[in-house]
C-alpha positions as CSV (number, residue, x, y, z in Angstrom):
1,M,-15.1,11.0,-19.0
2,R,-16.7,12.4,-15.9
3,T,-16.8,10.4,-12.7
4,S,-17.3,11.1,-9.0
5,F,-15.6,9.9,-5.8
6,N,-16.4,10.0,-2.1
7,I,-13.4,11.6,-0.4
8,P,-13.1,12.8,3.1
9,D,-13.1,16.6,3.3
10,D,-9.7,16.8,5.1
11,L,-8.0,14.5,2.5
12,L,-9.4,16.5,-0.4
13,A,-8.3,19.8,1.2
14,E,-4.8,18.4,1.7
15,F,-4.7,17.1,-1.9
16,D,-5.9,20.4,-3.3
17,G,-3.2,22.2,-1.3
18,V,-0.5,20.0,-2.8
19,W,-1.5,20.2,-6.5
20,E,-2.0,24.0,-6.2
21,E,1.4,24.4,-4.5
22,Q,3.0,22.4,-7.4
23,G,1.4,24.8,-9.9
24,L,-0.7,22.2,-11.7
25,E,-3.6,23.7,-13.7
26,S,-6.4,21.6,-12.3
27,R,-7.5,19.0,-9.8
28,S,-8.3,16.7,-12.8
29,R,-4.7,16.9,-13.9
30,A,-3.5,16.1,-10.4
31,V,-5.9,13.1,-10.1
32,R,-4.7,11.8,-13.5
33,E,-1.1,12.0,-12.3
34,A,-1.9,10.3,-9.0
35,M,-3.7,7.6,-10.9
36,Q,-0.7,7.0,-13.1
37,E,1.6,6.8,-10.1
38,Y,-0.8,4.3,-8.4
39,I,-0.8,2.1,-11.5
40,E,3.0,2.2,-11.8
41,S,3.5,1.4,-8.1
42,H,1.1,-1.5,-8.1
43,S,1.9,-3.0,-11.5
44,R,5.6,-3.7,-10.9
45,L,5.0,-6.6,-8.5
46,E,2.2,-8.0,-10.6
47,A,4.4,-7.8,-13.8
48,T,7.3,-9.6,-12.0
49,T,7.7,-13.4,-12.0
50,G,10.1,-15.5,-10.0
51,E,11.6,-14.8,-6.7
52,V,11.7,-11.2,-5.3
53,V,12.8,-9.4,-2.3
54,A,10.3,-6.8,-1.3
55,L,9.3,-4.5,1.5
56,V,5.5,-4.2,2.2
57,G,4.5,-1.3,4.4
58,F,1.0,-0.5,5.7
59,D,-0.8,1.5,8.3
60,Y,-3.9,0.5,10.2
61,R,-6.0,1.1,13.3
62,H,-4.4,-1.2,15.8
63,H,-7.5,-2.1,17.9
64,D,-9.8,-2.7,15.0
65,I,-7.7,-5.4,13.2
66,I,-4.6,-6.6,15.0
67,R,-5.8,-10.2,15.4
68,E,-6.8,-10.5,11.7
69,L,-3.5,-9.0,10.6
70,H,-1.6,-11.5,12.7
71,A,-3.6,-14.4,11.2
72,V,-2.7,-13.2,7.7
73,Q,1.0,-12.8,8.6
74,H,1.0,-16.3,10.0
75,E,-0.5,-17.7,6.7
76,F,2.4,-16.0,4.8
77,Q,5.2,-16.8,7.3
78,D,7.1,-18.7,4.5
79,V,7.8,-15.4,2.7
80,I,7.9,-12.9,5.6
81,L,11.4,-12.8,6.9
82,N,11.1,-9.9,9.3
83,T,8.6,-7.5,10.6
84,S,8.8,-4.0,12.2
85,H,5.9,-2.3,14.1
86,T,5.5,1.1,15.5
87,H,2.6,2.7,17.3
88,Q,1.4,6.2,16.4
89,G,-1.6,6.7,18.7
90,E,-4.5,4.6,17.6
91,W,-2.7,4.0,14.3
92,C,0.2,1.7,13.7
93,L,2.8,1.4,10.9
94,E,4.1,-2.0,10.0
95,S,6.7,-3.2,7.6
96,L,7.2,-6.7,6.3
97,F,10.5,-7.7,4.8
98,C,9.7,-10.5,2.4
99,R,11.4,-12.9,0.0
100,G,9.7,-15.4,-2.2
101,P,7.7,-15.8,-5.3
102,A,6.3,-12.5,-6.6
103,E,2.8,-14.0,-6.9
104,V,2.8,-15.0,-3.3
105,I,3.9,-11.6,-2.1
106,G,1.3,-10.2,-4.4
107,E,-1.4,-12.4,-2.7
108,L,-0.1,-11.1,0.7
109,T,-0.4,-7.5,-0.4
110,N,-3.9,-8.0,-1.7
111,R,-5.0,-9.7,1.5
112,L,-3.8,-6.7,3.5
113,R,-5.7,-4.3,1.2
114,D,-8.9,-6.3,1.9
115,F,-9.2,-4.8,5.4
116,D,-11.1,-1.6,5.9
117,A,-9.0,-0.8,8.9
118,V,-5.8,-0.8,6.8
119,S,-5.4,2.7,5.4
120,R,-2.8,2.0,2.6
121,V,-0.4,-0.6,1.5
122,K,2.9,0.2,-0.2
123,V,5.2,-2.3,-1.9
124,M,8.8,-1.7,-2.8
125,V,10.4,-4.5,-4.9
126,I,14.0,-4.3,-3.9
127,R,15.4,-7.0,-6.1
128,D,13.9,-9.5,-8.5
129,D,15.8,-12.5,-9.9
130,A,13.6,-12.9,-13.0
């Protein structure tokens, strides 16, 4: 199947450099592998039930969204145990150490992904008791 994507030139150039350096035969192969990794990294939390301990990391443009992010974090304060925040110019990196029902942490993760000013959200399930 053929498809097309809108990707910033600098991101595409960096992606091409990585897959070529790794010796893959084509961009299509690299995209398939990246899609598989994306599915694996996002499906573990969704496939888990019960209580989990998880680290949710994300980066964002501080001035564009800080109030909205704080509001979301307050909504989920029952599962967010600790936060860490660092400034990198106009971008910030934040980590949320969470414990609670997998579905609630999944909701938090999805809420963070809803913001255009959030570049990416990564979830690492540290332990699940299911």
